[in-house]
C-alpha positions, 0 to 999 in steps of 0.5 A: 881467166880468174884464178879462182875459176882455175881451181875448180876446172881440173876437178870438174873436167876430170870428174866429167871425163872419168864419168864418161869413161866409166859409163863406156867401160860399164856398158861394154861390161854389161854387153860382154861379161855376163851370160844369158842366165845373168852369171858373170863370165870368169876373167872377162876382159871387159870386167878387168878393163872396168876394174883397172879403169876405176883404179886409174881414175881413183889414182888420178883423183888422189894425185889431184887431191895432193895438188889441191892448194889449201891454206892452213893455220899455225897448227897445220889445220885447214884454214876456213874449212868451216866456210868452204860451203858458203856461197855469197858470190854465186848461186850455182852451188845452192841451186844444184843442192836444191835440185839434188834435194828435190830428186831425193824427195821424188824417190821417197814416195816410190820407196814408201809405196813399195814398202807398204805393198811388200808389208801388206803382201807379207801379212797375207803370205804369213796368214797363208802359212808360207815363208815371208822373204821380204817384209818391206820394212827396209824398203819403207825405211829407205823412203824415210832415208830419202826424206832425210836426204832431202832435209839435209841437202835443202838445209845445206843449200839454205845455210850457205847464204843464211846470215848468222849461221855460216860455218854450220852448213856442213852439219846438214851432211849428217842426214844424207849420210844416214839416208845413204846408210839405210839405202845401202842396207836395203839395196844389199838385202834386195840382192843378198839371195843371189850373191853370184849376180855381182852386177849390183856391186858398182851401185853398192860402192857408189852408195857407200862412197856417197855416205862417206862423202856426206860425212866428210861434208859434215866434218867441215863444220867440226874441229877435225875437217878433211876437205881434201878427202871430201874432194876425192870422195866427191869425184869418185861419187860422180864416177860411180854414180854415173856408171850405176845409172845404166842399171838402176833397179827402179826409178827410186834408185835412179832419182837417188843416184842423180841426187848424190851425183848433183850434190857431188858436182856442186861440192866440186864446183864450190870447195876447191876455190874456197880452200885456196882462197878461204873466206875471211872470218869477218864474213860472219855478222859481228855480235851485238855489243851489250848495252852499257846503260840499261836506260838505252833500252827505253 
């Protein structure tokens, strides 16, 4: 088996196994750790098992992060981190990112329509002299954030093969991070009136992990990259997003969870190989030399 293939296999296998384990533990918790009223049972064994299982999975990924070979330059900085998201030899990475981008785009009209309905309902409620509990602005903003996620992921997929723009594909991660930030606020607000119903907690953690994961992807194109931390966050995003699928509030949340799940899988497929064997800087197109004789222009 090719050596480069061996670098990505541990990440993909362990992330898949962690996702399956998380789904099973979460399913057991939902079936046994909550009362009929929705309140969590204090000290439920399945809740303790879920927390311990996630801690063990996080520790395993931390050890895998320490094991991940990475080339460094003379200053101790990761070598070729700005080219870790370039994929000239395979189409798996950009294809997964494009699918993730369109999943985020699917969620946009759902949030926008829900926000518009809540906004019109809030105006009617205010005219009747009643208290408005949700004006729908954050839901509307979450739809705009889903559009930002689509643009950022699609840009990353386009840049990974665009000649003359290599090394900047990570900057696309800023827009999905902004989208996750808005989505995180909207999701927290929707459950804020009932903080005792803590079953929404895993999805909050999954969204927060994805936000920091996208920010670390953006840092790859900067002077202070953190590729190993990006791998750990990507693996944990896979696990938390997978188990959050069991209780997504609506189809919009489901589409965004699937989007960040596929984006994390794409990075786990792509990055470990390119950290171990970074692409040479010669893959960038050489700049054109200035003409020595102005008459050559004619």
